[in-house]
mmCIF file of the N, C-alpha and C atoms, coordinates in Angstrom:
data_MODEL
# 
_entry.id   MODEL 
# 
loop_
_atom_site.group_PDB 
_atom_site.id 
_atom_site.type_symbol 
_atom_site.label_atom_id 
_atom_site.label_alt_id 
_atom_site.label_comp_id 
_atom_site.label_asym_id 
_atom_site.label_entity_id 
_atom_site.label_seq_id 
_atom_site.pdbx_PDB_ins_code 
_atom_site.Cartn_x 
_atom_site.Cartn_y 
_atom_site.Cartn_z 
_atom_site.occupancy 
_atom_site.B_iso_or_equiv 
_atom_site.pdbx_formal_charge 
_atom_site.auth_seq_id 
_atom_site.auth_comp_id 
_atom_site.auth_asym_id 
_atom_site.auth_atom_id 
_atom_site.pdbx_PDB_model_num 
ATOM 1   N N  . UNK A 1 1  ? 10.921  1.593   17.256  1.00 0.00 ? 1  UNK A N  1 
ATOM 2   C CA . UNK A 1 1  ? 10.712  1.913   15.851  1.00 0.00 ? 1  UNK A CA 1 
ATOM 3   C C  . UNK A 1 1  ? 9.960   3.244   15.797  1.00 0.00 ? 1  UNK A C  1 
ATOM 4   N N  . UNK A 1 2  ? 10.428  4.136   14.959  1.00 0.00 ? 2  UNK A N  1 
ATOM 5   C CA . UNK A 1 2  ? 9.811   5.453   14.860  1.00 0.00 ? 2  UNK A CA 1 
ATOM 6   C C  . UNK A 1 2  ? 8.510   5.393   14.052  1.00 0.00 ? 2  UNK A C  1 
ATOM 7   N N  . UNK A 1 3  ? 7.740   6.437   14.189  1.00 0.00 ? 3  UNK A N  1 
ATOM 8   C CA . UNK A 1 3  ? 6.466   6.532   13.474  1.00 0.00 ? 3  UNK A CA 1 
ATOM 9   C C  . UNK A 1 3  ? 6.668   6.424   11.976  1.00 0.00 ? 3  UNK A C  1 
ATOM 10  N N  . UNK A 1 4  ? 7.661   7.132   11.455  1.00 0.00 ? 4  UNK A N  1 
ATOM 11  C CA . UNK A 1 4  ? 7.881   7.103   10.002  1.00 0.00 ? 4  UNK A CA 1 
ATOM 12  C C  . UNK A 1 4  ? 8.250   5.698   9.541   1.00 0.00 ? 4  UNK A C  1 
ATOM 13  N N  . UNK A 1 5  ? 9.015   4.975   10.344  1.00 0.00 ? 5  UNK A N  1 
ATOM 14  C CA . UNK A 1 5  ? 9.368   3.605   9.981   1.00 0.00 ? 5  UNK A CA 1 
ATOM 15  C C  . UNK A 1 5  ? 8.136   2.704   9.959   1.00 0.00 ? 5  UNK A C  1 
ATOM 16  N N  . UNK A 1 6  ? 7.257   2.897   10.928  1.00 0.00 ? 6  UNK A N  1 
ATOM 17  C CA . UNK A 1 6  ? 6.031   2.103   10.974  1.00 0.00 ? 6  UNK A CA 1 
ATOM 18  C C  . UNK A 1 6  ? 5.144   2.420   9.775   1.00 0.00 ? 6  UNK A C  1 
ATOM 19  N N  . UNK A 1 7  ? 5.049   3.715   9.439   1.00 0.00 ? 7  UNK A N  1 
ATOM 20  C CA . UNK A 1 7  ? 4.245   4.107   8.281   1.00 0.00 ? 7  UNK A CA 1 
ATOM 21  C C  . UNK A 1 7  ? 4.821   3.535   6.987   1.00 0.00 ? 7  UNK A C  1 
ATOM 22  N N  . UNK A 1 8  ? 6.133   3.602   6.839   1.00 0.00 ? 8  UNK A N  1 
ATOM 23  C CA . UNK A 1 8  ? 6.773   3.064   5.632   1.00 0.00 ? 8  UNK A CA 1 
ATOM 24  C C  . UNK A 1 8  ? 6.598   1.557   5.549   1.00 0.00 ? 8  UNK A C  1 
ATOM 25  N N  . UNK A 1 9  ? 6.633   0.888   6.692   1.00 0.00 ? 9  UNK A N  1 
ATOM 26  C CA . UNK A 1 9  ? 6.410   -0.558  6.723   1.00 0.00 ? 9  UNK A CA 1 
ATOM 27  C C  . UNK A 1 9  ? 4.967   -0.877  6.324   1.00 0.00 ? 9  UNK A C  1 
ATOM 28  N N  . UNK A 1 10 ? 4.020   -0.108  6.841   1.00 0.00 ? 10 UNK A N  1 
ATOM 29  C CA . UNK A 1 10 ? 2.606   -0.302  6.474   1.00 0.00 ? 10 UNK A CA 1 
ATOM 30  C C  . UNK A 1 10 ? 2.394   -0.033  4.989   1.00 0.00 ? 10 UNK A C  1 
ATOM 31  N N  . UNK A 1 11 ? 3.062   0.988   4.463   1.00 0.00 ? 11 UNK A N  1 
ATOM 32  C CA . UNK A 1 11 ? 2.957   1.318   3.044   1.00 0.00 ? 11 UNK A CA 1 
ATOM 33  C C  . UNK A 1 11 ? 3.474   0.170   2.187   1.00 0.00 ? 11 UNK A C  1 
ATOM 34  N N  . UNK A 1 12 ? 4.618   -0.353  2.540   1.00 0.00 ? 12 UNK A N  1 
ATOM 35  C CA . UNK A 1 12 ? 5.182   -1.487  1.795   1.00 0.00 ? 12 UNK A CA 1 
ATOM 36  C C  . UNK A 1 12 ? 4.253   -2.695  1.869   1.00 0.00 ? 12 UNK A C  1 
ATOM 37  N N  . UNK A 1 13 ? 3.666   -2.927  3.034   1.00 0.00 ? 13 UNK A N  1 
ATOM 38  C CA . UNK A 1 13 ? 2.744   -4.045  3.191   1.00 0.00 ? 13 UNK A CA 1 
ATOM 39  C C  . UNK A 1 13 ? 1.511   -3.892  2.317   1.00 0.00 ? 13 UNK A C  1 
ATOM 40  N N  . UNK A 1 14 ? 0.951   -2.693  2.284   1.00 0.00 ? 14 UNK A N  1 
ATOM 41  C CA . UNK A 1 14 ? -0.247  -2.450  1.463   1.00 0.00 ? 14 UNK A CA 1 
ATOM 42  C C  . UNK A 1 14 ? 0.069   -2.616  -0.016  1.00 0.00 ? 14 UNK A C  1 
ATOM 43  N N  . UNK A 1 15 ? 1.225   -2.123  -0.448  1.00 0.00 ? 15 UNK A N  1 
ATOM 44  C CA . UNK A 1 15 ? 1.618   -2.276  -1.852  1.00 0.00 ? 15 UNK A CA 1 
ATOM 45  C C  . UNK A 1 15 ? 1.844   -3.749  -2.193  1.00 0.00 ? 15 UNK A C  1 
ATOM 46  N N  . UNK A 1 16 ? 2.460   -4.478  -1.279  1.00 0.00 ? 16 UNK A N  1 
ATOM 47  C CA . UNK A 1 16 ? 2.690   -5.902  -1.497  1.00 0.00 ? 16 UNK A CA 1 
ATOM 48  C C  . UNK A 1 16 ? 1.385   -6.680  -1.565  1.00 0.00 ? 16 UNK A C  1 
ATOM 49  N N  . UNK A 1 17 ? 0.465   -6.329  -0.689  1.00 0.00 ? 17 UNK A N  1 
ATOM 50  C CA . UNK A 1 17 ? -0.838  -6.990  -0.679  1.00 0.00 ? 17 UNK A CA 1 
ATOM 51  C C  . UNK A 1 17 ? -1.584  -6.734  -1.981  1.00 0.00 ? 17 UNK A C  1 
ATOM 52  N N  . UNK A 1 18 ? -1.569  -5.500  -2.452  1.00 0.00 ? 18 UNK A N  1 
ATOM 53  C CA . UNK A 1 18 ? -2.221  -5.166  -3.722  1.00 0.00 ? 18 UNK A CA 1 
ATOM 54  C C  . UNK A 1 18 ? -1.627  -5.998  -4.854  1.00 0.00 ? 18 UNK A C  1 
ATOM 55  N N  . UNK A 1 19 ? -0.327  -6.132  -4.854  1.00 0.00 ? 19 UNK A N  1 
ATOM 56  C CA . UNK A 1 19 ? 0.357   -6.906  -5.882  1.00 0.00 ? 19 UNK A CA 1 
ATOM 57  C C  . UNK A 1 19 ? -0.023  -8.383  -5.821  1.00 0.00 ? 19 UNK A C  1 
ATOM 58  N N  . UNK A 1 20 ? -0.095  -8.924  -4.615  1.00 0.00 ? 20 UNK A N  1 
ATOM 59  C CA . UNK A 1 20 ? -0.479  -10.327 -4.460  1.00 0.00 ? 20 UNK A CA 1 
ATOM 60  C C  . UNK A 1 20 ? -1.893  -10.570 -4.959  1.00 0.00 ? 20 UNK A C  1 
ATOM 61  N N  . UNK A 1 21 ? -2.810  -9.666  -4.630  1.00 0.00 ? 21 UNK A N  1 
ATOM 62  C CA . UNK A 1 21 ? -4.186  -9.831  -5.091  1.00 0.00 ? 21 UNK A CA 1 
ATOM 63  C C  . UNK A 1 21 ? -4.277  -9.749  -6.610  1.00 0.00 ? 21 UNK A C  1 
ATOM 64  N N  . UNK A 1 22 ? -3.491  -8.876  -7.220  1.00 0.00 ? 22 UNK A N  1 
ATOM 65  C CA . UNK A 1 22 ? -3.467  -8.801  -8.687  1.00 0.00 ? 22 UNK A CA 1 
ATOM 66  C C  . UNK A 1 22 ? -3.001  -10.124 -9.276  1.00 0.00 ? 22 UNK A C  1 
ATOM 67  N N  . UNK A 1 23 ? -1.987  -10.695 -8.665  1.00 0.00 ? 23 UNK A N  1 
ATOM 68  C CA . UNK A 1 23 ? -1.466  -11.988 -9.130  1.00 0.00 ? 23 UNK A CA 1 
ATOM 69  C C  . UNK A 1 23 ? -2.528  -13.077 -8.991  1.00 0.00 ? 23 UNK A C  1 
ATOM 70  N N  . UNK A 1 24 ? -3.224  -13.090 -7.861  1.00 0.00 ? 24 UNK A N  1 
ATOM 71  C CA . UNK A 1 24 ? -4.292  -14.072 -7.666  1.00 0.00 ? 24 UNK A CA 1 
ATOM 72  C C  . UNK A 1 24 ? -5.358  -13.918 -8.754  1.00 0.00 ? 24 UNK A C  1 
ATOM 73  N N  . UNK A 1 25 ? -5.705  -12.669 -9.073  1.00 0.00 ? 25 UNK A N  1 
ATOM 74  C CA . UNK A 1 25 ? -6.724  -12.421 -10.101 1.00 0.00 ? 25 UNK A CA 1 
ATOM 75  C C  . UNK A 1 25 ? -6.272  -12.954 -11.454 1.00 0.00 ? 25 UNK A C  1 
ATOM 76  N N  . UNK A 1 26 ? -4.992  -12.797 -11.749 1.00 0.00 ? 26 UNK A N  1 
ATOM 77  C CA . UNK A 1 26 ? -4.470  -13.286 -13.024 1.00 0.00 ? 26 UNK A CA 1 
ATOM 78  C C  . UNK A 1 26 ? -4.372  -14.812 -13.069 1.00 0.00 ? 26 UNK A C  1 
ATOM 79  N N  . UNK A 1 27 ? -4.193  -15.410 -11.891 1.00 0.00 ? 27 UNK A N  1 
ATOM 80  C CA . UNK A 1 27 ? -3.967  -16.856 -11.824 1.00 0.00 ? 27 UNK A CA 1 
ATOM 81  C C  . UNK A 1 27 ? -5.238  -17.689 -11.820 1.00 0.00 ? 27 UNK A C  1 
ATOM 82  N N  . UNK A 1 28 ? -6.389  -17.051 -11.707 1.00 0.00 ? 28 UNK A N  1 
ATOM 83  C CA . UNK A 1 28 ? -7.624  -17.840 -11.626 1.00 0.00 ? 28 UNK A CA 1 
ATOM 84  C C  . UNK A 1 28 ? -8.472  -17.660 -12.881 1.00 0.00 ? 28 UNK A C  1 
ATOM 85  N N  . UNK A 1 29 ? -9.219  -18.705 -13.189 1.00 0.00 ? 29 UNK A N  1 
ATOM 86  C CA . UNK A 1 29 ? -10.177 -18.644 -14.293 1.00 0.00 ? 29 UNK A CA 1 
ATOM 87  C C  . UNK A 1 29 ? -11.597 -18.395 -13.777 1.00 0.00 ? 29 UNK A C  1 
ATOM 88  N N  . UNK A 1 30 ? -11.758 -18.497 -12.470 1.00 0.00 ? 30 UNK A N  1 
ATOM 89  C CA . UNK A 1 30 ? -13.063 -18.277 -11.847 1.00 0.00 ? 30 UNK A CA 1 
ATOM 90  C C  . UNK A 1 30 ? -13.361 -16.773 -11.858 1.00 0.00 ? 30 UNK A C  1 
ATOM 91  N N  . UNK A 1 31 ? -14.390 -16.382 -12.602 1.00 0.00 ? 31 UNK A N  1 
ATOM 92  C CA . UNK A 1 31 ? -14.690 -14.956 -12.775 1.00 0.00 ? 31 UNK A CA 1 
ATOM 93  C C  . UNK A 1 31 ? -15.090 -14.277 -11.467 1.00 0.00 ? 31 UNK A C  1 
ATOM 94  N N  . UNK A 1 32 ? -15.787 -15.006 -10.588 1.00 0.00 ? 32 UNK A N  1 
ATOM 95  C CA . UNK A 1 32 ? -16.150 -14.431 -9.294  1.00 0.00 ? 32 UNK A CA 1 
ATOM 96  C C  . UNK A 1 32 ? -14.914 -14.173 -8.444  1.00 0.00 ? 32 UNK A C  1 
ATOM 97  N N  . UNK A 1 33 ? -14.015 -15.133 -8.434  1.00 0.00 ? 33 UNK A N  1 
ATOM 98  C CA . UNK A 1 33 ? -12.779 -14.961 -7.676  1.00 0.00 ? 33 UNK A CA 1 
ATOM 99  C C  . UNK A 1 33 ? -11.930 -13.844 -8.284  1.00 0.00 ? 33 UNK A C  1 
ATOM 100 N N  . UNK A 1 34 ? -11.868 -13.789 -9.610  1.00 0.00 ? 34 UNK A N  1 
ATOM 101 C CA . UNK A 1 34 ? -11.100 -12.747 -10.300 1.00 0.00 ? 34 UNK A CA 1 
ATOM 102 C C  . UNK A 1 34 ? -11.622 -11.363 -9.910  1.00 0.00 ? 34 UNK A C  1 
ATOM 103 N N  . UNK A 1 35 ? -12.952 -11.215 -9.919  1.00 0.00 ? 35 UNK A N  1 
ATOM 104 C CA . UNK A 1 35 ? -13.561 -9.935  -9.545  1.00 0.00 ? 35 UNK A CA 1 
ATOM 105 C C  . UNK A 1 35 ? -13.244 -9.591  -8.091  1.00 0.00 ? 35 UNK A C  1 
ATOM 106 N N  . UNK A 1 36 ? -13.357 -10.571 -7.211  1.00 0.00 ? 36 UNK A N  1 
ATOM 107 C CA . UNK A 1 36 ? -13.075 -10.345 -5.802  1.00 0.00 ? 36 UNK A CA 1 
ATOM 108 C C  . UNK A 1 36 ? -11.620 -9.897  -5.600  1.00 0.00 ? 36 UNK A C  1 
ATOM 109 N N  . UNK A 1 37 ? -10.684 -10.609 -6.231  1.00 0.00 ? 37 UNK A N  1 
ATOM 110 C CA . UNK A 1 37 ? -9.274  -10.262 -6.068  1.00 0.00 ? 37 UNK A CA 1 
ATOM 111 C C  . UNK A 1 37 ? -8.957  -8.888  -6.653  1.00 0.00 ? 37 UNK A C  1 
ATOM 112 N N  . UNK A 1 38 ? -9.591  -8.541  -7.758  1.00 0.00 ? 38 UNK A N  1 
ATOM 113 C CA . UNK A 1 38 ? -9.386  -7.213  -8.334  1.00 0.00 ? 38 UNK A CA 1 
ATOM 114 C C  . UNK A 1 38 ? -9.919  -6.123  -7.404  1.00 0.00 ? 38 UNK A C  1 
ATOM 115 N N  . UNK A 1 39 ? -11.064 -6.377  -6.775  1.00 0.00 ? 39 UNK A N  1 
ATOM 116 C CA . UNK A 1 39 ? -11.614 -5.415  -5.823  1.00 0.00 ? 39 UNK A CA 1 
ATOM 117 C C  . UNK A 1 39 ? -10.717 -5.278  -4.596  1.00 0.00 ? 39 UNK A C  1 
ATOM 118 N N  . UNK A 1 40 ? -10.222 -6.400  -4.106  1.00 0.00 ? 40 UNK A N  1 
ATOM 119 C CA . UNK A 1 40 ? -9.321  -6.361  -2.965  1.00 0.00 ? 40 UNK A CA 1 
ATOM 120 C C  . UNK A 1 40 ? -8.019  -5.634  -3.308  1.00 0.00 ? 40 UNK A C  1 
ATOM 121 N N  . UNK A 1 41 ? -7.530  -5.861  -4.511  1.00 0.00 ? 41 UNK A N  1 
ATOM 122 C CA . UNK A 1 41 ? -6.323  -5.179  -4.960  1.00 0.00 ? 41 UNK A CA 1 
ATOM 123 C C  . UNK A 1 41 ? -6.546  -3.671  -4.991  1.00 0.00 ? 41 UNK A C  1 
ATOM 124 N N  . UNK A 1 42 ? -7.694  -3.246  -5.511  1.00 0.00 ? 42 UNK A N  1 
ATOM 125 C CA . UNK A 1 42 ? -8.002  -1.813  -5.572  1.00 0.00 ? 42 UNK A CA 1 
ATOM 126 C C  . UNK A 1 42 ? -8.108  -1.220  -4.171  1.00 0.00 ? 42 UNK A C  1 
ATOM 127 N N  . UNK A 1 43 ? -8.718  -1.960  -3.254  1.00 0.00 ? 43 UNK A N  1 
ATOM 128 C CA . UNK A 1 43 ? -8.819  -1.494  -1.873  1.00 0.00 ? 43 UNK A CA 1 
ATOM 129 C C  . UNK A 1 43 ? -7.439  -1.326  -1.244  1.00 0.00 ? 43 UNK A C  1 
ATOM 130 N N  . UNK A 1 44 ? -6.561  -2.285  -1.486  1.00 0.00 ? 44 UNK A N  1 
ATOM 131 C CA . UNK A 1 44 ? -5.202  -2.202  -0.941  1.00 0.00 ? 44 UNK A CA 1 
ATOM 132 C C  . UNK A 1 44 ? -4.438  -1.034  -1.567  1.00 0.00 ? 44 UNK A C  1 
ATOM 133 N N  . UNK A 1 45 ? -4.653  -0.790  -2.862  1.00 0.00 ? 45 UNK A N  1 
ATOM 134 C CA . UNK A 1 45 ? -4.011  0.350   -3.517  1.00 0.00 ? 45 UNK A CA 1 
ATOM 135 C C  . UNK A 1 45 ? -4.520  1.665   -2.933  1.00 0.00 ? 45 UNK A C  1 
ATOM 136 N N  . UNK A 1 46 ? -5.816  1.727   -2.641  1.00 0.00 ? 46 UNK A N  1 
ATOM 137 C CA . UNK A 1 46 ? -6.389  2.923   -2.021  1.00 0.00 ? 46 UNK A CA 1 
ATOM 138 C C  . UNK A 1 46 ? -5.778  3.156   -0.634  1.00 0.00 ? 46 UNK A C  1 
ATOM 139 N N  . UNK A 1 47 ? -5.626  2.075   0.124   1.00 0.00 ? 47 UNK A N  1 
ATOM 140 C CA . UNK A 1 47 ? -4.990  2.190   1.439   1.00 0.00 ? 47 UNK A CA 1 
ATOM 141 C C  . UNK A 1 47 ? -3.557  2.693   1.292   1.00 0.00 ? 47 UNK A C  1 
ATOM 142 N N  . UNK A 1 48 ? -2.846  2.142   0.331   1.00 0.00 ? 48 UNK A N  1 
ATOM 143 C CA . UNK A 1 48 ? -1.457  2.543   0.115   1.00 0.00 ? 48 UNK A CA 1 
ATOM 144 C C  . UNK A 1 48 ? -1.371  4.036   -0.214  1.00 0.00 ? 48 UNK A C  1 
ATOM 145 N N  . UNK A 1 49 ? -2.301  4.521   -1.014  1.00 0.00 ? 49 UNK A N  1 
ATOM 146 C CA . UNK A 1 49 ? -2.300  5.951   -1.353  1.00 0.00 ? 49 UNK A CA 1 
ATOM 147 C C  . UNK A 1 49 ? -2.541  6.807   -0.118  1.00 0.00 ? 49 UNK A C  1 
ATOM 148 N N  . UNK A 1 50 ? -3.441  6.372   0.741   1.00 0.00 ? 50 UNK A N  1 
ATOM 149 C CA . UNK A 1 50 ? -3.714  7.128   1.963   1.00 0.00 ? 50 UNK A CA 1 
ATOM 150 C C  . UNK A 1 50 ? -2.503  7.122   2.890   1.00 0.00 ? 50 UNK A C  1 
ATOM 151 N N  . UNK A 1 51 ? -1.870  5.978   3.032   1.00 0.00 ? 51 UNK A N  1 
ATOM 152 C CA . UNK A 1 51 ? -0.687  5.892   3.887   1.00 0.00 ? 51 UNK A CA 1 
ATOM 153 C C  . UNK A 1 51 ? 0.452   6.720   3.285   1.00 0.00 ? 51 UNK A C  1 
ATOM 154 N N  . UNK A 1 52 ? 0.588   6.698   1.956   1.00 0.00 ? 52 UNK A N  1 
ATOM 155 C CA . UNK A 1 52 ? 1.607   7.508   1.292   1.00 0.00 ? 52 UNK A CA 1 
ATOM 156 C C  . UNK A 1 52 ? 1.402   8.988   1.612   1.00 0.00 ? 52 UNK A C  1 
ATOM 157 N N  . UNK A 1 53 ? 0.159   9.418   1.600   1.00 0.00 ? 53 UNK A N  1 
ATOM 158 C CA . UNK A 1 53 ? -0.152  10.795  1.954   1.00 0.00 ? 53 UNK A CA 1 
ATOM 159 C C  . UNK A 1 53 ? 0.273   11.125  3.374   1.00 0.00 ? 53 UNK A C  1 
ATOM 160 N N  . UNK A 1 54 ? 0.072   10.180  4.270   1.00 0.00 ? 54 UNK A N  1 
ATOM 161 C CA . UNK A 1 54 ? 0.477   10.395  5.668   1.00 0.00 ? 54 UNK A CA 1 
ATOM 162 C C  . UNK A 1 54 ? 1.997   10.427  5.789   1.00 0.00 ? 54 UNK A C  1 
ATOM 163 N N  . UNK A 1 55 ? 2.677   9.555   5.058   1.00 0.00 ? 55 UNK A N  1 
ATOM 164 C CA . UNK A 1 55 ? 4.147   9.549   5.059   1.00 0.00 ? 55 UNK A CA 1 
ATOM 165 C C  . UNK A 1 55 ? 4.658   10.918  4.611   1.00 0.00 ? 55 UNK A C  1 
ATOM 166 N N  . UNK A 1 56 ? 4.094   11.419  3.539   1.00 0.00 ? 56 UNK A N  1 
ATOM 167 C CA . UNK A 1 56 ? 4.521   12.719  3.015   1.00 0.00 ? 56 UNK A CA 1 
ATOM 168 C C  . UNK A 1 56 ? 4.232   13.834  4.012   1.00 0.00 ? 56 UNK A C  1 
ATOM 169 N N  . UNK A 1 57 ? 3.078   13.762  4.677   1.00 0.00 ? 57 UNK A N  1 
ATOM 170 C CA . UNK A 1 57 ? 2.733   14.760  5.683   1.00 0.00 ? 57 UNK A CA 1 
ATOM 171 C C  . UNK A 1 57 ? 3.760   14.748  6.815   1.00 0.00 ? 57 UNK A C  1 
ATOM 172 N N  . UNK A 1 58 ? 4.059   13.562  7.327   1.00 0.00 ? 58 UNK A N  1 
ATOM 173 C CA . UNK A 1 58 ? 5.012   13.450  8.434   1.00 0.00 ? 58 UNK A CA 1 
ATOM 174 C C  . UNK A 1 58 ? 6.382   13.956  7.999   1.00 0.00 ? 58 UNK A C  1 
ATOM 175 N N  . UNK A 1 59 ? 6.799   13.624  6.795   1.00 0.00 ? 59 UNK A N  1 
ATOM 176 C CA . UNK A 1 59 ? 8.101   14.083  6.313   1.00 0.00 ? 59 UNK A CA 1 
ATOM 177 C C  . UNK A 1 59 ? 8.139   15.604  6.197   1.00 0.00 ? 59 UNK A C  1 
ATOM 178 N N  . UNK A 1 60 ? 7.025   16.211  5.802   1.00 0.00 ? 60 UNK A N  1 
ATOM 179 C CA . UNK A 1 60 ? 6.979   17.669  5.679   1.00 0.00 ? 60 UNK A CA 1 
ATOM 180 C C  . UNK A 1 60 ? 6.910   18.355  7.033   1.00 0.00 ? 60 UNK A C  1 
ATOM 181 N N  . UNK A 1 61 ? 6.220   17.750  7.983   1.00 0.00 ? 61 UNK A N  1 
ATOM 182 C CA . UNK A 1 61 ? 6.032   18.358  9.300   1.00 0.00 ? 61 UNK A CA 1 
ATOM 183 C C  . UNK A 1 61 ? 7.204   18.106  10.240  1.00 0.00 ? 61 UNK A C  1 
ATOM 184 N N  . UNK A 1 62 ? 7.892   17.023  10.047  1.00 0.00 ? 62 UNK A N  1 
ATOM 185 C CA . UNK A 1 62 ? 8.979   16.636  10.947  1.00 0.00 ? 62 UNK A CA 1 
ATOM 186 C C  . UNK A 1 62 ? 10.295  16.583  10.175  1.00 0.00 ? 62 UNK A C  1 
ATOM 187 N N  . UNK A 1 63 ? 11.088  17.628  10.277  1.00 0.00 ? 63 UNK A N  1 
ATOM 188 C CA . UNK A 1 63 ? 12.330  17.714  9.477   1.00 0.00 ? 63 UNK A CA 1 
ATOM 189 C C  . UNK A 1 63 ? 13.265  16.508  9.661   1.00 0.00 ? 63 UNK A C  1 
ATOM 190 N N  . UNK A 1 64 ? 13.269  15.902  10.830  1.00 0.00 ? 64 UNK A N  1 
ATOM 191 C CA . UNK A 1 64 ? 14.174  14.773  11.056  1.00 0.00 ? 64 UNK A CA 1 
ATOM 192 C C  . UNK A 1 64 ? 13.803  13.552  10.214  1.00 0.00 ? 64 UNK A C  1 
ATOM 193 N N  . UNK A 1 65 ? 12.563  13.522  9.671   1.00 0.00 ? 65 UNK A N  1 
ATOM 194 C CA . UNK A 1 65 ? 12.132  12.396  8.844   1.00 0.00 ? 65 UNK A CA 1 
ATOM 195 C C  . UNK A 1 65 ? 12.286  12.646  7.360   1.00 0.00 ? 65 UNK A C  1 
ATOM 196 N N  . UNK A 1 66 ? 12.713  13.825  6.999   1.00 0.00 ? 66 UNK A N  1 
ATOM 197 C CA . UNK A 1 66 ? 12.880  14.114  5.570   1.00 0.00 ? 66 UNK A CA 1 
ATOM 198 C C  . UNK A 1 66 ? 14.005  13.260  5.016   1.00 0.00 ? 66 UNK A C  1 
ATOM 199 N N  . UNK A 1 67 ? 13.742  12.728  3.837   1.00 0.00 ? 67 UNK A N  1 
ATOM 200 C CA . UNK A 1 67 ? 14.768  11.919  3.180   1.00 0.00 ? 67 UNK A CA 1 
ATOM 201 C C  . UNK A 1 67 ? 15.639  12.840  2.340   1.00 0.00 ? 67 UNK A C  1 
ATOM 202 N N  . UNK A 1 68 ? 16.918  12.679  2.486   1.00 0.00 ? 68 UNK A N  1 
ATOM 203 C CA . UNK A 1 68 ? 17.852  13.456  1.671   1.00 0.00 ? 68 UNK A CA 1 
ATOM 204 C C  . UNK A 1 68 ? 17.872  12.874  0.276   1.00 0.00 ? 68 UNK A C  1 
ATOM 205 N N  . UNK A 1 69 ? 17.683  13.723  -0.705  1.00 0.00 ? 69 UNK A N  1 
ATOM 206 C CA . UNK A 1 69 ? 17.643  13.272  -2.094  1.00 0.00 ? 69 UNK A CA 1 
ATOM 207 C C  . UNK A 1 69 ? 19.008  13.391  -2.727  1.00 0.00 ? 69 UNK A C  1 
# 
């Protein structure tokens, strides 16, 4: 598996995790749990943004990884 594939897989995982935590926050009435899940969701979104930046860097630096639009 190439580096770009691993990065894209990690990006998808982080986005999925953020989404799951948001769902957990919506599904609970416990305010402490809601706050925790919202914080975890934000952390996962921050990770996703960082990984997205790396994906874009690799695509710009390595022509073979550029996606044809």
